[in-house]
N, CA, C and O of each residue as an XYZ file, in Angstrom:
248
protein
N       1.138    -11.702      3.208
C       2.495    -11.187      2.671
C       2.997     -9.780      2.972
O       2.439     -8.749      2.597
N       3.897     -9.841      3.553
C       4.316     -8.119      3.922
C       4.903     -7.626      2.794
O       5.252     -8.302      1.826
N       5.026     -6.265      2.938
C       5.638     -5.138      1.956
C       7.009     -5.457      1.788
O       7.648     -5.812      2.779
N       7.613     -5.374      0.559
C       8.714     -5.316      0.489
C       9.920     -4.061      0.789
O      11.143     -4.085      0.928
N       8.923     -3.025      0.805
C       9.817     -1.690      0.794
C       8.687     -0.659      1.522
O       7.462     -0.778      1.553
N       9.511      0.347      2.069
C       8.522      1.461      2.542
C       7.579      2.083      1.699
O       6.464      2.457      2.062
N       8.138      2.205      0.358
C       6.966      2.788     -0.482
C       6.228      2.025     -0.675
O       5.126      2.574     -0.676
N       6.097      0.414     -0.961
C       4.987     -0.264     -1.338
C       4.174     -0.115      0.225
O       3.069      0.402      0.065
N       4.398     -0.364      1.309
C       3.831     -0.148      2.421
C       3.064      1.107      2.616
O       1.938      1.022      3.107
N       3.630      2.444      2.234
C       3.014      3.306      2.200
C       1.831      3.456      1.127
O       0.742      3.885      1.509
N       1.982      3.201      0.158
C       0.797      2.931     -0.743
C      -0.104      1.903     -0.367
O      -1.312      1.986     -0.584
N       0.391      1.020      0.140
C      -0.878     -0.140      0.512
C      -1.682      0.636      1.716
O      -2.898      0.471      1.813
N      -1.002      1.454      2.594
C      -1.682      2.376      3.464
C      -2.821      3.137      3.075
O      -3.923      3.060      3.619
N      -2.490      3.958      2.010
C      -3.321      4.859      1.165
C      -4.349      4.312      0.737
O      -5.475      4.694      1.057
N      -4.091      3.223     -0.141
C      -5.114      2.319     -0.587
C      -6.228      1.775      0.247
O      -7.407      1.896     -0.087
N      -5.739      1.023      1.613
C      -6.541      0.726      2.574
C      -7.476      2.071      3.244
O      -8.521      1.923      3.878
N      -6.991      3.044      3.013
C      -7.544      4.310      3.529
C      -8.820      4.630      2.793
O      -9.857      4.931      3.384
N      -8.715      4.560      1.575
C      -9.285      4.939      0.450
C     -10.424      3.787      0.347
O     -11.558      4.202      0.109
N     -10.223      2.162      0.523
C     -10.912      1.165      0.416
C     -12.028      1.591      1.858
O     -13.229      1.689      1.604
N     -11.776      1.713      2.622
C     -12.528      1.959      3.797
C     -13.364      3.076      3.845
O     -14.260      3.223      4.676
N     -12.978      4.131      2.654
C     -13.747      5.376      2.828
C     -13.470      6.649      3.407
O     -14.205      7.627      3.271
N     -12.126      6.628      4.224
C     -11.516      7.394      4.889
C     -10.850      8.586      4.156
O     -10.474      9.631      4.687
N     -10.776      8.283      2.970
C      -9.915      9.471      2.124
C     -10.667      9.158      0.612
O     -10.930      7.991      0.320
N     -10.916     10.007     -0.100
C     -11.313     10.116     -1.412
C     -10.617      9.098     -2.403
O      -9.392      9.157     -2.302
N     -10.994      8.335     -3.178
C     -10.422      7.522     -4.095
C      -9.598      8.476     -4.940
O      -8.397      8.271     -5.120
N     -10.266      9.567     -5.487
C      -9.757     10.561     -6.203
C      -8.213     11.209     -5.794
O      -7.614     11.888     -6.628
N      -7.724     10.985     -4.669
C      -6.672     11.514     -3.866
C      -5.555     10.333     -4.496
O      -4.498     10.761     -4.960
N      -5.728      9.368     -4.496
C      -4.929      7.947     -4.978
C      -3.997      8.325     -6.364
O      -4.582      8.871     -7.300
N      -2.840      8.086     -6.453
C      -2.203      8.157     -7.421
C      -0.969      7.180     -7.745
O      -0.265      6.941     -6.764
N      -0.598      6.593     -8.918
C       0.212      5.500     -9.089
C      -0.103      4.320     -8.225
O      -1.279      4.048     -7.982
N       1.119      3.431     -7.632
C       1.086      2.402     -7.064
C      -0.315      1.938     -6.162
O      -0.958      0.890     -6.116
N      -0.464      3.478     -5.365
C      -1.636      3.387     -4.198
C      -3.031      2.811     -4.974
O      -3.760      1.987     -4.421
N      -3.329      3.392     -6.430
C      -4.658      3.463     -7.168
C      -4.662      1.913     -7.748
O      -5.641      1.166     -7.758
N      -3.360      1.617     -8.221
C      -3.455      0.299     -8.626
C      -3.625     -1.047     -8.061
O      -3.992     -2.114     -8.553
N      -3.158     -0.596     -6.591
C      -3.259     -1.435     -5.458
C      -5.254     -1.459     -5.242
O      -6.041     -2.403     -5.317
N      -5.485      0.034     -4.962
C      -7.112     -0.521     -4.549
C      -7.874     -0.908     -5.518
O      -8.964     -1.382     -5.201
N      -7.559     -0.826     -6.782
C      -8.647     -1.624     -7.880
C      -8.180     -2.999     -7.776
O      -9.097     -3.738     -8.133
N      -7.007     -3.743     -7.394
C      -6.727     -5.074     -7.654
C      -6.614     -5.875     -6.311
O      -6.426     -7.091     -6.268
N      -6.749     -5.064     -5.228
C      -6.306     -6.005     -4.070
C      -7.755     -5.629     -3.019
O      -8.328     -4.544     -2.917
N      -8.092     -6.997     -2.289
C      -8.856     -6.739     -1.169
C      -8.611     -6.106     -0.079
O      -7.415     -5.913      0.141
N      -9.484     -5.648      0.818
C      -9.123     -5.040      1.930
C      -8.385     -5.778      2.954
O      -7.762     -5.168      3.823
N      -8.424     -7.244      2.897
C      -7.417     -8.084      3.612
C      -6.200     -8.025      3.086
O      -5.319     -7.648      3.859
N      -5.908     -8.273      2.059
C      -4.391     -8.122      1.432
C      -3.779     -6.698      1.692
O      -2.606     -6.517      2.018
N      -4.731     -5.694      1.507
C      -4.283     -4.297      1.723
C      -3.832     -4.320      3.458
O      -2.816     -3.693      3.756
N      -4.280     -4.742      4.104
C      -4.097     -4.509      5.681
C      -2.674     -5.513      5.676
O      -1.781     -4.852      6.207
N      -2.272     -6.568      5.355
C      -1.411     -7.462      5.015
C      -0.268     -6.223      4.859
O       0.633     -6.035      5.676
N      -0.426     -5.657      4.000
C       0.685     -4.846      3.413
C       0.906     -3.798      4.336
O       1.993     -3.659      4.896
N      -0.013     -3.089      4.520
C       0.012     -1.797      5.366
C       0.670     -2.139      6.733
O       1.489     -1.336      7.179
N       0.432     -3.059      7.306
C       0.634     -3.231      8.596
C       2.233     -3.761      8.993
O       2.748     -3.766     10.112
N       2.782     -4.167      7.793
C       4.231     -4.209      7.912
C       5.108     -3.293      8.627
O       4.956     -2.072      8.615
N       6.171     -4.007      9.348
C       6.879     -2.668     10.090
C       7.946     -2.018      9.154
O       8.504     -2.750      8.336
N       8.229     -0.854      9.210
C       9.238     -0.239      8.271
C      10.278     -0.544      8.670
O      11.094     -0.711      7.763
N      10.714     -0.729      9.830
C      12.179     -0.844     10.118
C      12.568     -1.959      9.719
O      12.085     -3.066      9.955
N      13.776     -1.577      8.881
C      14.776     -2.642      7.981
C      14.163     -2.768      6.657
O      14.858     -3.517      5.970
N      13.257     -2.384      6.100
C      12.912     -1.915      4.828
C      13.571     -0.946      3.907
O      13.720      0.225      4.257
N      13.907     -1.309      2.939
C      14.554     -0.092      1.930
C      13.686      0.822      1.453
O      12.608      0.410      1.025
N      13.926      1.984      1.435
C      13.038      2.930      0.803
C      12.437      2.439     -0.413
O      11.234      2.300     -0.192
N      12.700      2.139     -1.500
C      12.223      1.319     -2.674
C      13.109     -0.169     -2.763
O      14.227     -0.489     -2.361
N      12.094     -0.854     -3.448
C      12.509     -2.697     -4.000
C      13.341     -2.195     -4.867
O      12.897     -1.197     -5.437
N      14.596     -2.591     -5.235
C      15.250     -2.866     -6.456
C      14.733     -3.859     -7.519
O      14.470     -5.052     -7.369
N      14.660     -3.207     -8.462
C      14.513     -4.143     -9.795
C      15.286     -5.272    -10.067
O      16.482     -4.992    -10.131
N      15.013     -6.509    -10.259
C      15.626     -7.393    -10.470
C      15.906     -7.944    -11.786
O      16.612     -8.947    -11.898
């Protein structure tokens, strides 16, 4: 499942970095912290690898 916005893609990248042990978990905030706790490494990879071109900065709430 690809990310729906640039913010979501960035949060997934931060969570993935922490999941792999590249950055400390204590540096995570907000959505990236929630993603770290609730998603697998494979799911985070799918979100983080989404191309940013053409994505909105933030997803509009519906």
